[in-house]
C-alpha positions as CSV (number, residue, x, y, z in Angstrom):
1,X,107.2,103.2,122.2
2,X,109.9,100.6,123.4
3,X,113.0,99.9,121.0
4,X,113.2,96.8,119.2
5,X,116.0,94.4,120.6
6,X,116.0,92.9,117.2
7,X,113.9,92.7,114.0
8,X,113.6,90.8,110.7
9,X,112.1,91.7,107.3
10,X,110.6,89.4,105.2
11,X,109.4,91.0,101.4
12,X,107.2,88.4,99.4
13,X,105.2,88.2,96.3
14,X,101.6,88.8,96.8
15,X,100.5,85.4,96.1
16,X,98.8,83.1,98.4
17,X,100.7,80.2,98.1
18,X,103.7,82.5,99.7
19,X,101.6,82.5,103.2
20,X,103.4,79.0,103.6
21,X,106.7,81.0,104.3
22,X,105.0,83.6,106.0
23,X,103.6,80.8,108.8
24,X,106.8,79.1,108.8
25,X,108.7,82.4,109.7
26,X,106.5,83.7,112.2
27,X,106.5,80.1,114.0
28,X,110.4,80.3,113.9
29,X,110.7,83.4,115.7
30,X,108.0,82.9,118.1
31,X,109.3,79.6,119.5
32,X,112.6,80.9,119.7
33,X,111.2,83.7,121.8
34,X,109.7,81.0,124.0
35,X,105.9,81.8,123.0
36,X,103.4,78.8,124.1
37,X,102.1,76.6,121.2
38,X,99.1,78.4,121.4
39,X,100.3,82.1,121.4
40,X,102.4,80.7,118.4
41,X,99.0,79.3,116.3
42,X,97.6,83.1,117.4
43,X,100.5,84.9,115.9
44,X,100.7,82.5,112.5
45,X,96.7,82.8,112.1
46,X,96.6,86.8,112.7
47,X,100.0,87.6,110.1
48,X,98.6,85.2,108.1
49,X,95.5,86.6,107.8
50,X,96.7,90.3,107.5
51,X,98.9,89.0,104.7
52,X,96.4,87.5,102.9
53,X,94.2,90.8,103.0
54,X,97.1,92.8,102.1
55,X,97.5,90.1,98.8
56,X,93.9,89.6,98.0
57,X,92.5,93.2,98.8
58,X,95.2,95.4,98.1
59,X,97.5,93.9,95.8
60,X,94.5,91.6,93.8
61,X,97.6,88.9,94.2
62,X,99.7,90.8,91.5
63,X,102.5,88.9,92.1
64,X,104.9,92.0,90.9
65,X,103.5,93.8,94.2
66,X,105.4,92.5,97.4
67,X,103.8,92.4,101.1
68,X,106.7,93.6,103.9
69,X,106.2,91.8,107.2
70,X,108.1,93.3,109.9
71,X,109.2,90.9,113.2
72,X,110.4,93.2,115.9
73,X,111.5,91.4,119.1
74,X,110.4,93.9,122.2
75,X,111.6,93.4,125.5
76,X,108.6,90.5,126.7
77,X,106.8,91.1,123.4
78,X,106.8,90.3,119.7
79,X,105.5,93.3,117.4
80,X,104.4,92.2,113.5
81,X,103.7,94.9,111.0
82,X,102.1,93.6,108.1
83,X,102.7,96.6,105.0
84,X,100.8,96.9,101.8
85,X,101.5,99.0,98.9
86,X,97.5,99.2,97.8
87,X,95.1,101.6,97.7
88,X,93.8,101.2,101.8
89,X,90.9,100.6,103.4
90,X,88.7,102.4,106.5
91,X,89.4,99.8,109.5
92,X,86.1,101.6,110.8
93,X,84.1,100.6,108.0
94,X,84.3,97.4,108.6
95,X,80.4,95.9,108.9
96,X,81.0,94.0,112.9
97,X,80.6,90.4,111.8
98,X,79.0,89.2,115.3
99,X,75.9,91.3,114.3
100,X,73.1,88.9,113.3
101,X,73.1,90.4,109.4
102,X,76.9,89.6,109.3
103,X,77.0,86.0,110.7
104,X,76.5,84.6,107.5
105,X,79.0,86.6,105.1
106,X,81.7,85.0,103.9
107,X,84.2,88.2,104.2
108,X,85.0,90.6,106.7
109,X,86.1,88.7,110.1
110,X,89.8,89.0,109.3
111,X,90.3,92.1,111.3
112,X,87.7,91.5,114.0
113,X,89.8,87.9,114.5
114,X,93.3,89.8,114.6
115,X,91.8,92.3,117.3
116,X,90.4,89.4,119.3
117,X,94.1,87.7,119.4
118,X,96.5,90.2,119.7
119,X,97.3,92.2,122.9
120,X,97.5,95.6,120.9
121,X,96.4,96.1,117.4
122,X,97.0,99.2,115.1
123,X,96.2,99.9,111.7
124,X,98.1,102.8,109.7
125,X,97.4,104.4,106.4
126,X,100.1,105.6,104.6
127,X,100.1,107.6,101.5
128,X,100.9,104.5,99.4
129,X,99.3,101.7,101.1
130,X,98.4,100.2,104.9
131,X,100.3,98.7,107.9
132,X,98.4,96.1,110.5
133,X,100.7,96.7,112.8
134,X,100.1,93.8,116.0
135,X,101.9,93.1,119.1
136,X,101.3,89.8,121.3
137,X,103.0,90.3,124.5
138,X,104.9,87.0,126.6
139,X,102.9,85.7,129.4
140,X,105.0,86.7,132.8
141,X,106.9,84.2,134.2
C-alpha cells in the first residue's frame, strides 16, 4: 500500500445534519488535489453515502457516537476511510440492487453505488465496528 503524502481526520456526531460538513470537506480536499468537478461529485456522493450508512445503520443516529472520516492524499489518488463503531455488517449479504426483485426497494443501493463510482473499495471489519475504505485515482494528465 502506498504511503500517504498527507492525511486529515474528521470526527462527526452520528446525526445526518453533519453530512453537510462531510461533503464540504471532501469537496475542499478533492478540489485542492485537482479532481474534476465530476470526480468531486462522485467522491461527495460516495463519502456522504458511507457516512450516512454509518450514522443510520451502525449508530442509529446517536449523537454521542462519532463517525470518523480520514482523507489520505496519495501520489495520484485520494483514499477516504469512513469508520463506525457499530455492530458491523456482512457486505456479501446485501442483495444485488440491480436484480428485478430489488429495483423498487428503498434501501440497499449505497454500497453498490460506491463500488460503481470509486476505483477501489474495501470493507474492513474491526472488533468494534467497520471501515469502508474508498480510493479515487486522479486521471493522468
